[in-house]
C-alpha positions in Angstrom: 135.1 35.9 200.9 132.2 37.4 203.3 134.5 41.0 203.3 134.9 40.8 199.4 131.1 40.4 198.7 130.4 43.0 201.4 132.4 45.1 199.7 131.5 44.8 196.6 127.8 45.2 197.8 128.6 48.5 199.2 130.7 49.6 196.3 127.8 48.9 193.9 125.4 50.7 196.0 127.5 53.6 196.3 128.2 53.9 192.5 124.3 53.9 192.2 123.6 56.8 194.4 126.6 59.1 192.0 125.4 60.7 188.8 126.9 58.3 186.2 128.4 58.2 182.9 125.6 58.8 179.9 123.2 60.6 183.0 121.5 64.0 181.9 121.7 66.4 185.0 118.4 67.3 186.7 116.6 70.5 185.6 117.9 71.9 189.0 121.5 71.2 188.4 121.5 72.6 185.0 120.0 75.9 186.2 122.9 76.3 189.0 125.4 75.4 186.6 124.0 77.7 183.6 126.3 75.6 180.7 125.9 76.7 177.1 124.5 74.3 174.8 127.0 72.2 172.7 129.9 73.2 175.1 132.2 70.7 176.8 132.5 71.5 180.2 135.0 70.4 182.6 133.3 70.4 186.1 135.7 70.3 188.8 134.7 69.4 192.6 137.3 70.4 194.9 138.2 71.5 198.5 140.9 73.3 200.5 141.4 70.2 202.8 142.1 68.0 199.4 145.9 67.3 199.1 145.3 66.2 195.8 143.2 69.4 194.6 145.9 71.4 195.6 148.2 69.7 193.3 145.7 69.4 190.5 143.8 72.6 190.6 146.6 74.5 188.7 146.5 71.7 185.9 142.8 72.5 185.7 143.3 76.1 185.5 145.9 75.7 182.5 142.8 73.9 180.5 140.9 77.0 181.3 143.5 79.3 180.3 144.5 77.5 177.0 140.7 77.6 176.2 141.3 73.8 175.7 137.4 73.4 177.8 135.2 75.6 180.0 135.7 74.7 183.6 133.6 75.5 186.3 135.1 74.6 189.6 132.6 73.6 192.5 134.1 74.7 196.2 132.5 72.3 198.7 134.4 73.8 202.0 132.3 74.1 204.6 133.1 77.6 205.2 133.1 79.8 201.9 135.9 82.0 203.0 138.2 78.7 203.1 137.3 78.2 199.6 137.9 82.0 198.6 141.5 82.0 200.5 142.1 78.4 198.5 141.2 79.8 195.1 143.2 82.9 195.4 146.3 81.2 196.7 146.3 78.9 193.9 145.5 81.7 191.4 142.5 80.1 189.5 140.9 82.1 187.1 138.0 79.6 186.2 134.5 80.6 187.4 133.8 79.0 190.7 130.3 77.9 192.7 130.7 77.9 196.4 128.7 74.9 197.5 128.1 76.3 200.9 124.7 74.5 201.1 126.0 71.0 199.7 123.5 71.1 196.9 125.7 70.2 194.0 128.2 67.8 195.9 124.8 65.9 197.1 123.3 65.6 193.7 126.6 64.4 191.9 127.4 62.3 195.0 131.3 61.8 193.6 132.8 58.9 195.0 136.2 60.5 196.1 137.8 64.1 195.6 138.8 65.6 193.3 136.2 64.5 190.8 135.8 65.7 187.4 132.8 65.7 185.0 132.9 66.0 181.3 129.4 67.5 180.8 127.8 68.8 177.1 124.5 69.6 176.6 123.8 68.5 180.5 124.6 64.8 179.7 127.7 63.5 181.6 130.5 62.1 179.2 132.8 60.9 181.3 133.8 61.2 185.1 137.3 60.9 187.2 137.6 60.4 190.9 141.1 60.9 192.8 144.3 62.3 192.0 146.0 61.7 188.4 149.1 63.0 187.5 149.3 65.3 184.8 145.6 65.8 184.8 145.8 68.7 181.9 147.1 66.0 179.6 144.6 63.4 180.6 141.6 66.1 179.9 143.3 67.1 177.0 143.3 63.5 175.7 139.9 62.6 176.6 138.5 65.7 174.9 140.1 65.0 171.8 138.2 61.5 171.9 134.7 63.0 173.3 134.9 65.3 170.3 
């Protein structure tokens, strides 16, 4: 019983630190992401060490290539060269921000990787943490519900 209570308290505390659905992004984040008004963006946090990211990123790239949504990738590798090599290996074509200083990942504070946020007019509409099979189909379905 004590472990369950402690876990629930810890998880709820962690949830309070992460950017939540419905929140408006801080001006600092808005400036870094440079998103156009009235466009839905898929913001994808990833790293080269994340096995699930390697599986999902080609599917997220498909969302970008098929112009289903604008995608911004945020690579959180400590070493930019590792991130660049990973992006090149996967042949990603969407814009990538290399968050070497960790300002974006610390601001969003995702609960796991990969982490996807849907954002429109600087407001978080939905979040997905962790691996999702057929993420491209999930994103497409989610975007249809949002619009």
